N, C-alpha and C positions, 0 to 999 in steps of 0.2 A: 718712479720712470729716470727714464738716464739719457734724455737731453742734458746738453754739456750744462755743469750747473753756472746760473751769474755768478758772477762777481766785479766788486767796483773798488776801486785802490782812491777814489776819489774823496775821501773822509775816514776820519777814525771810525770805531765802532761802538757805539753806547750796547755794551752788553744786559739784557734784561733775565730777569730768573726764566728757565726755560721750566716749561709745565711739566709735570712729572706726572705724565698717565704709565699705565702700569705696563712692562711688556713681559707676555706670554711666553715663559720655555715650556720644551717639551714634558719637564717633570710637572707641571703646572698642576694643582688639585682640585681645582673644577674643570669638568669641561662645558665649556660655551655653550649658553642657549641662541639657537638660530631661527628668529622667528619666520616662516612663509608665506609669502602674500601672493592668495589665490586672483593674479591678476586679470589673464585669460585674452579674450581680444579687448582692445584698448584701441583710442581715440590718440592720435597725436598729443593732440591739447591736454589727455585726461593724462598720458605719460609724460608732458613736461611738467605738470602740473603739481605731481607726485613727487619729480626730483626737485622742485623749485621749495619742497617744504620739507625736502631730507634734512636738513640741517636743523631744525626747527621742531621736528613735530616729536613728543612724547616717543619715546618706547619702552614696548616690555622686555624687551631680551637685547641681550649682549651686541645684536645685529638683526638686522629685518630685510630679508631678500624679497624684492619685486621682479617678476619675468611676463613680460608680455608681449604679445605681439600684434602689432600694429594694424589697423583695421582703413588706414587713407593715408594721404601723401601730404608731406608738409615740411616745412624747413624751419631747423628748432633749433634756435639760435642759444651763443652761448652767453654765460651768466652774466659778462662784462663787456659783453659787444656792443657798439652802437649799429642797432636796426635800425634803417630808414623807409620803414615801412608802417604803415594805420596802425594794426593792431597782434604786434609781433606775435609769435608761440615761444616761449624762452626757459631753458630749463637750470635747475640751480648748480649745475658743475660750468668752469667755466673752456676753454678751448672756442674753435672757431663753431661756424654754424654746420647742423648736421644735417643732412634729405630722410626724409622716411618716407617709406614706402608699403603699402600692403601685403605682410610678410616680415616686415624687419623686426628682431626680437630686441627688444629694450629690455637692462637690465641692469637694477637700481641696487647698490647694497647699502643702507643705513648702517653707520656704525655709531658706539658711543664714543670710541675713539679709537686710533689706528691699530691700537693691538686689541680692539674686542676680541678677535677671530683666531689671529696668527700672531706671532713674533714681529713687529712693524712698528715704525715709524714713521713721521709724518713726511720727511724723504723718500719714503719707500710704498707711499701709497698704491700707486697704482701696478709696480713690478710686484708687491706682494698675490695683490687682490685680482690680479687677472690672471693668475694661474688654474685657479677651478675653472674660467672659463675658455684656456688653453686646451685643457683637457677633454672638455662638453665638444669642442668643437670637434679634436681628434675622434673621440668618439661615433662623430656621425657621417665619419669619412672626408671632414675637412682637416687635415694636420697643420694645425696652427703655429706660429711662434712671435715671439715679441722682442722686438729688438732697442725697447725704448723709449720708443716715441710715443705719440699719440695714435698709433694704431697696430692692430694685428695683423699679421702678415699670414695668408692663403696662399703656397703656391708664390711665393714671392710677389703678391698682390696684395695691397691695402683691401682688405675685406670685414673690417669693424673698426669704428672710433670707440677710445676710450680715454677718459680722464677721469677728475677730481674734483670733490668741491671740500673743504675744509673751513672750521672758524678752529681760530688758534686759541683763544678765551677760554671755549668750552671744551677743546677735543671734537668736537661731532667732526665725522667725516663721510664721504660720498665716494664710493666706485660709480660707476656707471659707463656704461656699453651700450652701442646701436652695432646691432651686428646685420649687414646687409648680405640678406638671403635671394632676394630675387631683381631688387633696384638699388644700386651703389649710396654710400651713404654722403659722398663728395661727385659732382659733375664735371670738375677738374680740377686739373693736379694740384697738389700745393706745395709748398716749399720743403716740408715736412714727410711727402713721400717720396724725396731724393730721387725724381723723377721716373718712379712708378706707375701705371695706372690705373686708376681704384677699380676692383672689379667687385661680382658679387660670386655668392656662393655656390649658385649653381652656375654662374657662365663661367668658373673654372673648374668645377666638377664635369660639365658638359652634360649634366642632368638634374631634375628637381628635387630637392629636398622639403623635407617637410618641416616648418616653420612651429608646429608643436611639439615634434619631435625633438629638434633641438633646445627647444624649450625645457621640454622634460629633464635632457641631459645635463641642462643649465642647474636645474635644481638640485640633481642628484649630485653634480660636483661640489656644488657649494655645501651640500648638507653633508660630507662625508665630514666624520670627525667631530660631528656636533652633537649636539643635543635638541630634533628639531620638534618646533610645535607649531603648526599648521594655526593660519590667524582667521582663514575664511576670508570670503571677497571683500576688497574697501572700496566703498563707493568715495569717487575722486570727483570734483568739480572743476571742470576746466580756468583757470586762471591764465587770464588773456589781459596783456598791459593796455592802456588806457589808451586811445588813438591821438598819438600824439608822437608825430614826423621828427626824431632828431636830426637835427644838425650835423651834418660830415665832423667830422674830427679836426680840431684846428692844425694838429699837429701830427704826422704817422711816422712809423717806419718799419721794414720789414726786419723781423726776427725767425729765429730756430721754428717755430710753433705756427708763425705767420704774423698779421698786421698787431699791432701795441700803437696804440693812436690816444692822446691828452685831448681836453680840452674843454670850455663848457657844454651844459648841456641842454635841453630845450628850456628849461626856467632858470638857465642861468648860474648851476651850479659846476665847479670845477670835478671833472671827472678822469680818470685814466682807466685804460682798460685797451678793448681789443680781444684776439686771439689767447691773451696767458693764461693758464692757471696758477692759482693763487691764491694761498689764504684770504677769504672776502674780509676778516673784519682788521688785516694788516694792510687790504688795499685801500679800506676807507680811513684807516688812519693817515695814509700817504696821502688822499689825496685832500683829506680836512688842513695836514699840512703844509701840503704844495701849497693851497691856493692862496694862500697869503706871505707867505714865506718870500724873504730875501733870496735872487737869483744868487748869490754864493752860496746860500747855507740848504737849496735844492740836492745836492750830491750826498750830504751827509744825512736831509732825509729820505731819501732813496735808501739809504744804506742803512740807517737805524730801523724804519720801516720792515725793510724785507730779508735782512738778514739774522733778523732778532730771533733767539731761540724758539723752538715752536711751531716758524713759520713755515709752510709747504710753499714752495714755487718751482716751476718748470718751464722751460721753452723758451729762455732765453740765455744768449751767449754772454751778455755781459750787462749787468747794470749800468755802465755807461750808456748802453742804446735809450732804456728809460726814463733816464735823470735829462738827458740834452731833449725826449720830445716833447718833454715838461717844459723844458725850460723854453722851446720853439713856441709851444701851446701857449706858454705867458706870454709872450711876445706881438701874440697876435696871429703867430701860427706862420710857415712859408713851408 
C-alpha cells in the first residue's frame, strides 16, 4: 500500500533485529505451492471466522487461497475497531468495517510470510498481492486499478476493499479483499475515498455480473505461476465475539485511513486501535507499554513499537497523531 508512511520525530529509535524472511526472486529454485480452498457460498460469519484464524492456522503450503461468495448481509468489523454492538462479526485484518451482501466475493490469502509467493516484504503486502485480483476483475469486464489506498478502483469508483493482517514475530501474513459485486462495501464516503462515492461492479458496468464467474477468475489469477494443490471444502465454525458492548474510545482522531482511537475496553484494559492496518503483535506491545508509561515516554514507545524492523503499518500520516490520541486517552479523554 502507498498510504503516506507514518513518521515521528518525537524520540530516538531503538532498532531491533529485523526478521529475515526469505525474499523470492525471478531465479528462485523452487516453485511456490498454493493451496486452494473450495469455499463456495458462505455466510458472512463463516468468512470472518476463516479470516480471524488466518494468522494462527497451520498452513500445509506456502500460501492458502480462500475465495467465497457471500450468501447473506452483514457488517464485518476490522480487527482493531471498537464495535459498539452486542455480538460483532469481526475479521482478522485491520482497517474499517466492511459491508457484505449476497454476491460479495471474499478473498483471503494466508501466507507463511510476505514473500511466500512473490518478492515482497511487510511494507508492500497489499501492493504485491492485489495484482492477481486486478487481473481477475479486468478479465470479467471490470478494468481495475489500485492507487495505494485500502480500495480498488473500477472506473474511478471504490468497488472493493483491500487490506492485510500481519504478525511481526512469525511473519504470518493475510491479504484480504471484499469485492462489491451487487451491494457496496461501504454505505458512506470515507476520507480514504478522496471524495469518490463507493459503487458496485454491477452498477458501474450497467449489467449483471456473475459472482461465481468472478470467483473462478480470482482462483485462476492467483494460481498462475504456482504449483496448485486443491484442498477441498473447509468446515468453518463462525466465531462471534461475546456479547459485550464496548465503550466509546476515550480519545480519537481522524487519519488518512479513518478513525484512530485509544482508551479502556469493557474490561478496563487499555487499547489502541480503530481503522488502522498494523502488525497485531506490534500493536499489542504498544498497548501494554503505553498503559503504564509516563506521559513523557509515550512518544518513544510509539516510535519504538511501530517503526521497528519487520512491522507492517499503513494508513497514518504521522505517528504523532497516534501519540497524541494515547496521551489524551490516558488523561481521561477529550
